[in-house]
Jmol script that loads the backbone (N, CA, C; Angstrom):
load data "model"
ATOM      1  N   UNK A   1     122.569 175.465  94.429  1.00  0.00           N
ATOM      2  CA  UNK A   1     124.244 175.784  94.724  1.00  0.00           C
ATOM      3  C   UNK A   1     125.236 175.141  93.552  1.00  0.00           C
ATOM      4  N   UNK A   2     124.673 175.043  92.319  1.00  0.00           N
ATOM      5  CA  UNK A   2     125.425 174.471  91.599  1.00  0.00           C
ATOM      6  C   UNK A   2     126.190 175.753  90.713  1.00  0.00           C
ATOM      7  N   UNK A   3     125.016 176.782  90.890  1.00  0.00           N
ATOM      8  CA  UNK A   3     125.442 178.223  90.442  1.00  0.00           C
ATOM      9  C   UNK A   3     126.665 178.728  91.319  1.00  0.00           C
ATOM     10  N   UNK A   4     126.648 178.588  92.490  1.00  0.00           N
ATOM     11  CA  UNK A   4     127.672 178.866  93.463  1.00  0.00           C
ATOM     12  C   UNK A   4     128.930 178.398  92.998  1.00  0.00           C
ATOM     13  N   UNK A   5     129.088 176.978  92.854  1.00  0.00           N
ATOM     14  CA  UNK A   5     130.201 176.352  92.344  1.00  0.00           C
ATOM     15  C   UNK A   5     130.584 176.509  91.057  1.00  0.00           C
ATOM     16  N   UNK A   6     129.855 177.080  90.095  1.00  0.00           N
ATOM     17  CA  UNK A   6     130.201 177.553  88.956  1.00  0.00           C
ATOM     18  C   UNK A   6     130.872 178.875  89.024  1.00  0.00           C
ATOM     19  N   UNK A   7     130.272 179.949  89.758  1.00  0.00           N
ATOM     20  CA  UNK A   7     130.987 181.094  89.958  1.00  0.00           C
ATOM     21  C   UNK A   7     132.126 181.060  90.648  1.00  0.00           C
ATOM     22  N   UNK A   8     132.114 180.068  91.579  1.00  0.00           N
ATOM     23  CA  UNK A   8     133.606 180.128  92.442  1.00  0.00           C
ATOM     24  C   UNK A   8     134.617 179.576  91.691  1.00  0.00           C
ATOM     25  N   UNK A   9     134.187 178.852  90.487  1.00  0.00           N
ATOM     26  CA  UNK A   9     135.133 177.963  89.748  1.00  0.00           C
ATOM     27  C   UNK A   9     135.781 179.306  88.746  1.00  0.00           C
ATOM     28  N   UNK A  10     134.725 179.937  87.985  1.00  0.00           N
ATOM     29  CA  UNK A  10     134.885 181.093  87.382  1.00  0.00           C
ATOM     30  C   UNK A  10     135.853 181.972  87.871  1.00  0.00           C
ATOM     31  N   UNK A  11     135.384 182.769  89.034  1.00  0.00           N
ATOM     32  CA  UNK A  11     136.179 183.820  89.723  1.00  0.00           C
ATOM     33  C   UNK A  11     137.482 183.237  90.124  1.00  0.00           C
ATOM     34  N   UNK A  12     137.435 181.907  90.519  1.00  0.00           N
ATOM     35  CA  UNK A  12     138.988 181.391  90.953  1.00  0.00           C
ATOM     36  C   UNK A  12     139.828 181.626  89.682  1.00  0.00           C
ATOM     37  N   UNK A  13     139.193 181.338  88.558  1.00  0.00           N
ATOM     38  CA  UNK A  13     140.188 181.048  87.470  1.00  0.00           C
ATOM     39  C   UNK A  13     140.868 182.364  86.855  1.00  0.00           C
ATOM     40  N   UNK A  14     140.180 183.685  87.347  1.00  0.00           N
ATOM     41  CA  UNK A  14     140.797 184.975  86.963  1.00  0.00           C
ATOM     42  C   UNK A  14     142.106 185.160  87.615  1.00  0.00           C
ATOM     43  N   UNK A  15     142.119 184.710  88.759  1.00  0.00           N
ATOM     44  CA  UNK A  15     143.827 184.905  89.200  1.00  0.00           C
ATOM     45  C   UNK A  15     143.935 186.037  90.316  1.00  0.00           C
ATOM     46  N   UNK A  16     142.734 186.436  90.766  1.00  0.00           N
ATOM     47  CA  UNK A  16     142.712 187.494  91.763  1.00  0.00           C
ATOM     48  C   UNK A  16     143.109 186.707  92.964  1.00  0.00           C
ATOM     49  N   UNK A  17     143.659 187.628  94.275  1.00  0.00           N
ATOM     50  CA  UNK A  17     144.246 187.056  95.389  1.00  0.00           C
ATOM     51  C   UNK A  17     143.134 186.442  96.029  1.00  0.00           C
ATOM     52  N   UNK A  18     141.848 186.599  96.118  1.00  0.00           N
ATOM     53  CA  UNK A  18     140.852 185.835  97.056  1.00  0.00           C
ATOM     54  C   UNK A  18     139.562 186.071  96.674  1.00  0.00           C
ATOM     55  N   UNK A  19     138.692 184.984  96.825  1.00  0.00           N
ATOM     56  CA  UNK A  19     137.472 185.362  96.612  1.00  0.00           C
ATOM     57  C   UNK A  19     136.890 185.440  98.077  1.00  0.00           C
ATOM     58  N   UNK A  20     136.141 186.594  98.508  1.00  0.00           N
ATOM     59  CA  UNK A  20     135.737 186.819  99.836  1.00  0.00           C
ATOM     60  C   UNK A  20     134.706 186.036 100.100  1.00  0.00           C
ATOM     61  N   UNK A  21     133.233 185.952  99.065  1.00  0.00           N
ATOM     62  CA  UNK A  21     132.231 185.216  99.602  1.00  0.00           C
ATOM     63  C   UNK A  21     131.330 185.115  98.425  1.00  0.00           C
ATOM     64  N   UNK A  22     130.697 184.178  98.131  1.00  0.00           N
ATOM     65  CA  UNK A  22     129.511 184.178  97.274  1.00  0.00           C
ATOM     66  C   UNK A  22     128.361 183.557  98.157  1.00  0.00           C
ATOM     67  N   UNK A  23     127.263 184.238  97.715  1.00  0.00           N
ATOM     68  CA  UNK A  23     126.058 183.867  98.373  1.00  0.00           C
ATOM     69  C   UNK A  23     125.017 183.563  97.420  1.00  0.00           C
ATOM     70  N   UNK A  24     124.153 182.701  97.434  1.00  0.00           N
ATOM     71  CA  UNK A  24     123.065 182.585  96.616  1.00  0.00           C
ATOM     72  C   UNK A  24     121.898 182.229  97.391  1.00  0.00           C
ATOM     73  N   UNK A  25     120.675 183.314  97.206  1.00  0.00           N
ATOM     74  CA  UNK A  25     119.289 183.118  97.980  1.00  0.00           C
ATOM     75  C   UNK A  25     118.305 182.886  97.055  1.00  0.00           C
ATOM     76  N   UNK A  26     117.197 182.301  97.509  1.00  0.00           N
ATOM     77  CA  UNK A  26     116.268 182.119  96.555  1.00  0.00           C
ATOM     78  C   UNK A  26     115.105 183.055  96.894  1.00  0.00           C
ATOM     79  N   UNK A  27     114.088 183.226  95.766  1.00  0.00           N
ATOM     80  CA  UNK A  27     112.983 183.962  95.941  1.00  0.00           C
ATOM     81  C   UNK A  27     113.193 185.507  96.584  1.00  0.00           C
ATOM     82  N   UNK A  28     113.482 186.389  95.852  1.00  0.00           N
ATOM     83  CA  UNK A  28     113.855 186.168  94.121  1.00  0.00           C
ATOM     84  C   UNK A  28     115.281 185.445  94.153  1.00  0.00           C
ATOM     85  N   UNK A  29     115.443 185.344  93.104  1.00  0.00           N
ATOM     86  CA  UNK A  29     116.917 184.609  92.846  1.00  0.00           C
ATOM     87  C   UNK A  29     117.933 185.439  92.803  1.00  0.00           C
ATOM     88  N   UNK A  30     118.842 185.415  93.829  1.00  0.00           N
ATOM     89  CA  UNK A  30     119.907 186.399  93.883  1.00  0.00           C
ATOM     90  C   UNK A  30     121.524 185.695  93.819  1.00  0.00           C
ATOM     91  N   UNK A  31     122.393 186.401  93.566  1.00  0.00           N
ATOM     92  CA  UNK A  31     123.853 186.011  93.850  1.00  0.00           C
ATOM     93  C   UNK A  31     124.632 187.115  93.989  1.00  0.00           C
ATOM     94  N   UNK A  32     125.349 187.134  95.092  1.00  0.00           N
ATOM     95  CA  UNK A  32     126.277 188.116  95.514  1.00  0.00           C
ATOM     96  C   UNK A  32     127.664 187.737  95.759  1.00  0.00           C
ATOM     97  N   UNK A  33     128.723 188.343  94.996  1.00  0.00           N
ATOM     98  CA  UNK A  33     130.018 187.846  95.040  1.00  0.00           C
ATOM     99  C   UNK A  33     131.009 188.997  95.495  1.00  0.00           C
ATOM    100  N   UNK A  34     131.906 188.594  96.031  1.00  0.00           N
ATOM    101  CA  UNK A  34     133.195 189.864  96.194  1.00  0.00           C
ATOM    102  C   UNK A  34     134.478 189.222  96.216  1.00  0.00           C
ATOM    103  N   UNK A  35     135.093 190.072  95.211  1.00  0.00           N
ATOM    104  CA  UNK A  35     136.392 189.666  94.933  1.00  0.00           C
ATOM    105  C   UNK A  35     137.478 190.588  95.331  1.00  0.00           C
ATOM    106  N   UNK A  36     138.596 190.126  96.030  1.00  0.00           N
ATOM    107  CA  UNK A  36     139.618 191.109  96.372  1.00  0.00           C
ATOM    108  C   UNK A  36     140.649 190.837  95.086  1.00  0.00           C
ATOM    109  N   UNK A  37     141.080 192.592  94.847  1.00  0.00           N
ATOM    110  CA  UNK A  37     142.181 192.599  94.015  1.00  0.00           C
ATOM    111  C   UNK A  37     143.364 193.151  94.791  1.00  0.00           C
ATOM    112  N   UNK A  38     144.444 193.486  94.238  1.00  0.00           N
ATOM    113  CA  UNK A  38     145.785 193.867  94.886  1.00  0.00           C
ATOM    114  C   UNK A  38     145.684 195.417  95.402  1.00  0.00           C
ATOM    115  N   UNK A  39     144.757 196.353  94.625  1.00  0.00           N
ATOM    116  CA  UNK A  39     144.518 197.649  95.248  1.00  0.00           C
ATOM    117  C   UNK A  39     143.074 198.196  94.912  1.00  0.00           C
ATOM    118  N   UNK A  40     142.642 199.365  95.728  1.00  0.00           N
ATOM    119  CA  UNK A  40     141.519 200.074  95.425  1.00  0.00           C
ATOM    120  C   UNK A  40     141.574 200.461  94.035  1.00  0.00           C
ATOM    121  N   UNK A  41     142.355 200.912  93.407  1.00  0.00           N
ATOM    122  CA  UNK A  41     142.622 201.352  92.222  1.00  0.00           C
ATOM    123  C   UNK A  41     142.123 200.375  91.136  1.00  0.00           C
ATOM    124  N   UNK A  42     142.821 199.162  91.377  1.00  0.00           N
ATOM    125  CA  UNK A  42     142.481 198.044  90.261  1.00  0.00           C
ATOM    126  C   UNK A  42     140.979 197.661  90.477  1.00  0.00           C
ATOM    127  N   UNK A  43     140.265 197.381  91.657  1.00  0.00           N
ATOM    128  CA  UNK A  43     138.803 197.249  91.771  1.00  0.00           C
ATOM    129  C   UNK A  43     138.123 198.134  91.116  1.00  0.00           C
ATOM    130  N   UNK A  44     138.525 199.627  91.551  1.00  0.00           N
ATOM    131  CA  UNK A  44     137.642 200.711  90.675  1.00  0.00           C
ATOM    132  C   UNK A  44     137.772 200.500  89.294  1.00  0.00           C
ATOM    133  N   UNK A  45     139.157 200.315  88.619  1.00  0.00           N
ATOM    134  CA  UNK A  45     139.256 200.061  87.348  1.00  0.00           C
ATOM    135  C   UNK A  45     138.214 198.917  86.764  1.00  0.00           C
ATOM    136  N   UNK A  46     138.301 197.716  87.476  1.00  0.00           N
ATOM    137  CA  UNK A  46     137.423 196.767  86.961  1.00  0.00           C
ATOM    138  C   UNK A  46     135.918 197.076  87.081  1.00  0.00           C
ATOM    139  N   UNK A  47     135.678 197.836  88.348  1.00  0.00           N
ATOM    140  CA  UNK A  47     134.208 198.098  88.426  1.00  0.00           C
ATOM    141  C   UNK A  47     133.657 199.128  87.133  1.00  0.00           C
ATOM    142  N   UNK A  48     134.477 200.079  86.863  1.00  0.00           N
ATOM    143  CA  UNK A  48     134.199 200.978  85.909  1.00  0.00           C
ATOM    144  C   UNK A  48     134.113 200.477  84.580  1.00  0.00           C
ATOM    145  N   UNK A  49     135.145 199.607  84.104  1.00  0.00           N
ATOM    146  CA  UNK A  49     135.394 198.912  83.149  1.00  0.00           C
ATOM    147  C   UNK A  49     133.876 197.934  82.697  1.00  0.00           C
ATOM    148  N   UNK A  50     133.544 197.239  83.642  1.00  0.00           N
ATOM    149  CA  UNK A  50     132.299 196.381  83.334  1.00  0.00           C
ATOM    150  C   UNK A  50     130.921 197.068  83.660  1.00  0.00           C
ATOM    151  N   UNK A  51     131.324 198.264  84.391  1.00  0.00           N
ATOM    152  CA  UNK A  51     129.600 198.712  84.276  1.00  0.00           C
ATOM    153  C   UNK A  51     129.046 199.651  83.259  1.00  0.00           C
ATOM    154  N   UNK A  52     130.003 199.495  82.015  1.00  0.00           N
ATOM    155  CA  UNK A  52     129.635 200.313  80.760  1.00  0.00           C
ATOM    156  C   UNK A  52     128.574 199.343  80.302  1.00  0.00           C
ATOM    157  N   UNK A  53     128.782 198.086  80.076  1.00  0.00           N
ATOM    158  CA  UNK A  53     127.736 197.112  79.572  1.00  0.00           C
ATOM    159  C   UNK A  53     126.633 196.832  80.040  1.00  0.00           C
ATOM    160  N   UNK A  54     125.408 197.169  79.469  1.00  0.00           N
ATOM    161  CA  UNK A  54     124.012 197.096  80.290  1.00  0.00           C
ATOM    162  C   UNK A  54     123.755 195.710  80.347  1.00  0.00           C
ATOM    163  N   UNK A  55     123.047 195.054  81.017  1.00  0.00           N
ATOM    164  CA  UNK A  55     122.335 193.969  81.163  1.00  0.00           C
ATOM    165  C   UNK A  55     121.658 193.803  79.736  1.00  0.00           C
ATOM    166  N   UNK A  56     121.585 192.517  79.339  1.00  0.00           N
ATOM    167  CA  UNK A  56     121.095 192.161  78.015  1.00  0.00           C
ATOM    168  C   UNK A  56     119.597 191.788  77.956  1.00  0.00           C
ATOM    169  N   UNK A  57     118.757 191.567  79.343  1.00  0.00           N
ATOM    170  CA  UNK A  57     117.618 191.374  79.507  1.00  0.00           C
ATOM    171  C   UNK A  57     117.234 191.943  80.907  1.00  0.00           C
ATOM    172  N   UNK A  58     117.245 193.364  81.025  1.00  0.00           N
ATOM    173  CA  UNK A  58     117.132 194.108  82.263  1.00  0.00           C
ATOM    174  C   UNK A  58     115.824 193.932  82.735  1.00  0.00           C
ATOM    175  N   UNK A  59     114.612 193.368  82.146  1.00  0.00           N
ATOM    176  CA  UNK A  59     113.609 193.018  82.666  1.00  0.00           C
ATOM    177  C   UNK A  59     113.519 191.647  83.316  1.00  0.00           C
ATOM    178  N   UNK A  60     114.503 190.955  83.014  1.00  0.00           N
ATOM    179  CA  UNK A  60     114.773 189.605  83.863  1.00  0.00           C
ATOM    180  C   UNK A  60     115.810 189.568  84.939  1.00  0.00           C
ATOM    181  N   UNK A  61     116.744 190.536  84.828  1.00  0.00           N
ATOM    182  CA  UNK A  61     118.026 190.302  85.422  1.00  0.00           C
ATOM    183  C   UNK A  61     118.560 191.733  85.680  1.00  0.00           C
ATOM    184  N   UNK A  62     118.846 192.058  87.042  1.00  0.00           N
ATOM    185  CA  UNK A  62     119.493 193.172  87.313  1.00  0.00           C
ATOM    186  C   UNK A  62     120.543 193.227  88.089  1.00  0.00           C
ATOM    187  N   UNK A  63     121.757 194.189  87.939  1.00  0.00           N
ATOM    188  CA  UNK A  63     122.849 193.767  88.634  1.00  0.00           C
ATOM    189  C   UNK A  63     123.403 195.043  89.306  1.00  0.00           C
ATOM    190  N   UNK A  64     123.879 195.026  90.464  1.00  0.00           N
ATOM    191  CA  UNK A  64     124.751 196.077  90.941  1.00  0.00           C
ATOM    192  C   UNK A  64     126.064 195.991  91.243  1.00  0.00           C
ATOM    193  N   UNK A  65     126.981 196.889  90.598  1.00  0.00           N
ATOM    194  CA  UNK A  65     128.367 196.672  91.031  1.00  0.00           C
ATOM    195  C   UNK A  65     128.818 197.844  91.783  1.00  0.00           C
ATOM    196  N   UNK A  66     129.634 197.503  92.792  1.00  0.00           N
ATOM    197  CA  UNK A  66     130.390 198.518  93.795  1.00  0.00           C
ATOM    198  C   UNK A  66     131.796 197.950  93.957  1.00  0.00           C
ATOM    199  N   UNK A  67     132.677 199.217  94.669  1.00  0.00           N
ATOM    200  CA  UNK A  67     133.851 198.886  95.294  1.00  0.00           C
ATOM    201  C   UNK A  67     133.796 199.352  96.722  1.00  0.00           C
ATOM    202  N   UNK A  68     134.549 198.475  97.552  1.00  0.00           N
ATOM    203  CA  UNK A  68     134.552 198.816  99.005  1.00  0.00           C
ATOM    204  C   UNK A  68     136.085 198.382  99.203  1.00  0.00           C
ATOM    205  N   UNK A  69     136.905 199.547  99.016  1.00  0.00           N
ATOM    206  CA  UNK A  69     138.405 199.394  99.474  1.00  0.00           C
ATOM    207  C   UNK A  69     139.072 198.842  98.183  1.00  0.00           C
ATOM    208  N   UNK A  70     139.768 197.513  98.438  1.00  0.00           N
ATOM    209  CA  UNK A  70     140.117 196.951  97.218  1.00  0.00           C
ATOM    210  C   UNK A  70     139.345 195.638  96.623  1.00  0.00           C
ATOM    211  N   UNK A  71     138.094 195.570  97.191  1.00  0.00           N
ATOM    212  CA  UNK A  71     137.121 194.598  97.108  1.00  0.00           C
ATOM    213  C   UNK A  71     136.264 195.146  95.883  1.00  0.00           C
ATOM    214  N   UNK A  72     135.972 194.222  94.855  1.00  0.00           N
ATOM    215  CA  UNK A  72     135.025 194.622  93.873  1.00  0.00           C
ATOM    216  C   UNK A  72     133.815 193.669  94.160  1.00  0.00           C
ATOM    217  N   UNK A  73     132.452 194.104  94.367  1.00  0.00           N
ATOM    218  CA  UNK A  73     131.346 193.765  94.824  1.00  0.00           C
ATOM    219  C   UNK A  73     130.267 193.606  93.780  1.00  0.00           C
ATOM    220  N   UNK A  74     129.660 192.370  93.477  1.00  0.00           N
ATOM    221  CA  UNK A  74     128.587 192.357  92.469  1.00  0.00           C
ATOM    222  C   UNK A  74     127.665 191.647  93.095  1.00  0.00           C
ATOM    223  N   UNK A  75     126.370 192.268  92.686  1.00  0.00           N
ATOM    224  CA  UNK A  75     125.218 191.615  93.117  1.00  0.00           C
ATOM    225  C   UNK A  75     124.233 191.430  92.012  1.00  0.00           C
ATOM    226  N   UNK A  76     123.639 190.277  91.693  1.00  0.00           N
ATOM    227  CA  UNK A  76     122.697 189.715  90.615  1.00  0.00           C
ATOM    228  C   UNK A  76     121.112 189.650  91.352  1.00  0.00           C
ATOM    229  N   UNK A  77     120.213 189.869  90.628  1.00  0.00           N
ATOM    230  CA  UNK A  77     118.901 189.424  91.104  1.00  0.00           C
ATOM    231  C   UNK A  77     118.136 189.168  89.550  1.00  0.00           C
ATOM    232  N   UNK A  78     117.098 187.816  89.655  1.00  0.00           N
ATOM    233  CA  UNK A  78     116.863 187.367  88.691  1.00  0.00           C
ATOM    234  C   UNK A  78     115.579 186.857  88.813  1.00  0.00           C
ATOM    235  N   UNK A  79     114.641 186.751  87.724  1.00  0.00           N
ATOM    236  CA  UNK A  79     113.237 186.527  87.914  1.00  0.00           C
ATOM    237  C   UNK A  79     113.233 184.705  87.962  1.00  0.00           C
ATOM    238  N   UNK A  80     114.195 184.228  87.367  1.00  0.00           N
ATOM    239  CA  UNK A  80     114.278 182.616  87.366  1.00  0.00           C
ATOM    240  C   UNK A  80     115.793 182.410  87.307  1.00  0.00           C
ATOM    241  N   UNK A  81     115.987 181.292  87.862  1.00  0.00           N
ATOM    242  CA  UNK A  81     117.578 180.759  88.234  1.00  0.00           C
ATOM    243  C   UNK A  81     118.175 180.608  86.928  1.00  0.00           C
ATOM    244  N   UNK A  82     117.631 180.097  85.783  1.00  0.00           N
ATOM    245  CA  UNK A  82     118.329 180.017  84.458  1.00  0.00           C
ATOM    246  C   UNK A  82     118.826 181.404  84.032  1.00  0.00           C
ATOM    247  N   UNK A  83     117.951 182.189  84.167  1.00  0.00           N
ATOM    248  CA  UNK A  83     118.433 183.799  83.718  1.00  0.00           C
ATOM    249  C   UNK A  83     119.610 184.218  84.785  1.00  0.00           C
ATOM    250  N   UNK A  84     119.544 184.139  86.038  1.00  0.00           N
ATOM    251  CA  UNK A  84     120.436 183.985  87.053  1.00  0.00           C
ATOM    252  C   UNK A  84     121.819 183.432  86.572  1.00  0.00           C
ATOM    253  N   UNK A  85     121.871 182.112  86.242  1.00  0.00           N
ATOM    254  CA  UNK A  85     123.125 181.371  85.728  1.00  0.00           C
ATOM    255  C   UNK A  85     123.673 182.023  84.548  1.00  0.00           C
ATOM    256  N   UNK A  86     122.843 182.200  83.634  1.00  0.00           N
ATOM    257  CA  UNK A  86     123.509 182.918  82.517  1.00  0.00           C
ATOM    258  C   UNK A  86     124.220 184.259  82.682  1.00  0.00           C
ATOM    259  N   UNK A  87     123.620 185.078  83.492  1.00  0.00           N
ATOM    260  CA  UNK A  87     123.982 186.353  83.721  1.00  0.00           C
ATOM    261  C   UNK A  87     125.384 186.340  84.656  1.00  0.00           C
ATOM    262  N   UNK A  88     125.425 185.472  85.510  1.00  0.00           N
ATOM    263  CA  UNK A  88     126.525 185.311  86.531  1.00  0.00           C
ATOM    264  C   UNK A  88     127.688 184.606  85.515  1.00  0.00           C
ATOM    265  N   UNK A  89     127.327 183.544  84.737  1.00  0.00           N
ATOM    266  CA  UNK A  89     128.434 183.064  84.039  1.00  0.00           C
ATOM    267  C   UNK A  89     128.965 183.940  82.858  1.00  0.00           C
ATOM    268  N   UNK A  90     128.199 184.778  82.235  1.00  0.00           N
ATOM    269  CA  UNK A  90     128.470 185.548  81.232  1.00  0.00           C
ATOM    270  C   UNK A  90     129.361 186.641  82.116  1.00  0.00           C
ATOM    271  N   UNK A  91     129.074 187.199  83.046  1.00  0.00           N
ATOM    272  CA  UNK A  91     129.724 188.296  83.581  1.00  0.00           C
ATOM    273  C   UNK A  91     130.975 187.709  84.103  1.00  0.00           C
ATOM    274  N   UNK A  92     131.167 186.477  84.695  1.00  0.00           N
ATOM    275  CA  UNK A  92     132.361 186.277  85.341  1.00  0.00           C
ATOM    276  C   UNK A  92     133.325 185.853  84.034  1.00  0.00           C
ATOM    277  N   UNK A  93     132.848 185.635  82.927  1.00  0.00           N
ATOM    278  CA  UNK A  93     133.812 185.573  81.769  1.00  0.00           C
ATOM    279  C   UNK A  93     134.307 186.860  81.528  1.00  0.00           C
ATOM    280  N   UNK A  94     133.637 187.999  81.593  1.00  0.00           N
ATOM    281  CA  UNK A  94     133.919 189.201  81.303  1.00  0.00           C
ATOM    282  C   UNK A  94     134.987 189.811  82.507  1.00  0.00           C
ATOM    283  N   UNK A  95     134.585 189.462  83.592  1.00  0.00           N
ATOM    284  CA  UNK A  95     135.437 189.664  84.667  1.00  0.00           C
ATOM    285  C   UNK A  95     137.023 189.250  84.510  1.00  0.00           C
ATOM    286  N   UNK A  96     136.983 187.797  84.308  1.00  0.00           N
ATOM    287  CA  UNK A  96     138.164 186.955  84.049  1.00  0.00           C
ATOM    288  C   UNK A  96     139.004 187.661  82.797  1.00  0.00           C
ATOM    289  N   UNK A  97     138.204 188.494  81.885  1.00  0.00           N
ATOM    290  CA  UNK A  97     139.087 188.886  80.700  1.00  0.00           C
ATOM    291  C   UNK A  97     139.541 190.173  80.910  1.00  0.00           C
ATOM    292  N   UNK A  98     138.804 191.143  81.704  1.00  0.00           N
ATOM    293  CA  UNK A  98     139.253 192.319  82.377  1.00  0.00           C
ATOM    294  C   UNK A  98     140.602 192.379  83.229  1.00  0.00           C
ATOM    295  N   UNK A  99     140.400 191.422  84.365  1.00  0.00           N
ATOM    296  CA  UNK A  99     141.276 191.155  85.336  1.00  0.00           C
ATOM    297  C   UNK A  99     142.907 190.594  84.510  1.00  0.00           C
ATOM    298  N   UNK A 100     142.704 189.586  83.376  1.00  0.00           N
ATOM    299  CA  UNK A 100     143.644 189.133  82.660  1.00  0.00           C
ATOM    300  C   UNK A 100     144.220 190.179  81.855  1.00  0.00           C
ATOM    301  N   UNK A 101     143.257 191.217  81.351  1.00  0.00           N
ATOM    302  CA  UNK A 101     144.077 192.241  80.547  1.00  0.00           C
ATOM    303  C   UNK A 101     144.730 193.220  81.294  1.00  0.00           C
ATOM    304  N   UNK A 102     144.089 193.635  82.708  1.00  0.00           N
ATOM    305  CA  UNK A 102     144.678 194.504  83.684  1.00  0.00           C
ATOM    306  C   UNK A 102     146.235 193.882  84.373  1.00  0.00           C
ATOM    307  N   UNK A 103     146.237 192.441  84.325  1.00  0.00           N
ATOM    308  CA  UNK A 103     147.472 191.955  84.687  1.00  0.00           C
ATOM    309  C   UNK A 103     148.609 192.185  83.527  1.00  0.00           C
ATOM    310  N   UNK A 104     148.244 191.927  82.335  1.00  0.00           N
ATOM    311  CA  UNK A 104     149.169 192.257  81.271  1.00  0.00           C
ATOM    312  C   UNK A 104     149.691 193.642  81.108  1.00  0.00           C
ATOM    313  N   UNK A 105     148.799 194.771  81.489  1.00  0.00           N
ATOM    314  CA  UNK A 105     148.725 195.999  81.423  1.00  0.00           C
ATOM    315  C   UNK A 105     148.527 196.717  82.565  1.00  0.00           C
ATOM    316  N   UNK A 106     149.390 196.748  83.406  1.00  0.00           N
ATOM    317  CA  UNK A 106     149.076 197.206  84.804  1.00  0.00           C
ATOM    318  C   UNK A 106     148.796 198.804  84.838  1.00  0.00           C
ATOM    319  N   UNK A 107     147.852 199.212  85.640  1.00  0.00           N
ATOM    320  CA  UNK A 107     147.615 200.665  85.562  1.00  0.00           C
ATOM    321  C   UNK A 107     149.190 201.243  86.201  1.00  0.00           C
ATOM    322  N   UNK A 108     149.053 202.524  85.426  1.00  0.00           N
ATOM    323  CA  UNK A 108     150.118 203.281  85.825  1.00  0.00           C
ATOM    324  C   UNK A 108     149.724 204.168  86.841  1.00  0.00           C
ATOM    325  N   UNK A 109     150.582 204.514  87.921  1.00  0.00           N
ATOM    326  CA  UNK A 109     150.108 205.490  89.128  1.00  0.00           C
ATOM    327  C   UNK A 109     151.142 206.486  88.777  1.00  0.00           C
ATOM    328  N   UNK A 110     150.747 207.797  88.641  1.00  0.00           N
ATOM    329  CA  UNK A 110     151.571 208.867  88.480  1.00  0.00           C
ATOM    330  C   UNK A 110     151.310 209.940  89.667  1.00  0.00           C
ATOM    331  N   UNK A 111     152.464 210.286  90.091  1.00  0.00           N
ATOM    332  CA  UNK A 111     152.236 211.478  91.281  1.00  0.00           C
ATOM    333  C   UNK A 111     152.082 212.838  90.613  1.00  0.00           C
ATOM    334  N   UNK A 112     150.942 213.538  91.464  1.00  0.00           N
ATOM    335  CA  UNK A 112     150.551 214.734  91.072  1.00  0.00           C
ATOM    336  C   UNK A 112     151.388 215.769  91.685  1.00  0.00           C
ATOM    337  N   UNK A 113     151.996 216.569  91.124  1.00  0.00           N
ATOM    338  CA  UNK A 113     152.961 217.803  91.875  1.00  0.00           C
ATOM    339  C   UNK A 113     152.047 218.750  92.360  1.00  0.00           C
TER     340      UNK A 113
END
end "model"
wireframe off; spacefill off
backbone 0.3
color backbone group
């Protein structure tokens, strides 16, 4: 549960409107989280931005990123809890950076004629 508290702290620090859920299960070690953004466009931008970087240890950690409306969903699986904690912690740092960048430079929505 220490990982859940860490993930909740990191996700809470990025300034999103709410954290929908964090679940951590054992055997295999997994962590799922859902973060609500202000719009579906913002969630999609975050997902596309973070999907570019591959996992550093794909043989130990896998991740799935998706969007459901304005919710950004992430799922991690790892062979051991240490790898899971490291992957989730690093990813939350990147998520926070991406969210703060999007706040500083909001997406421009243009109408198509």
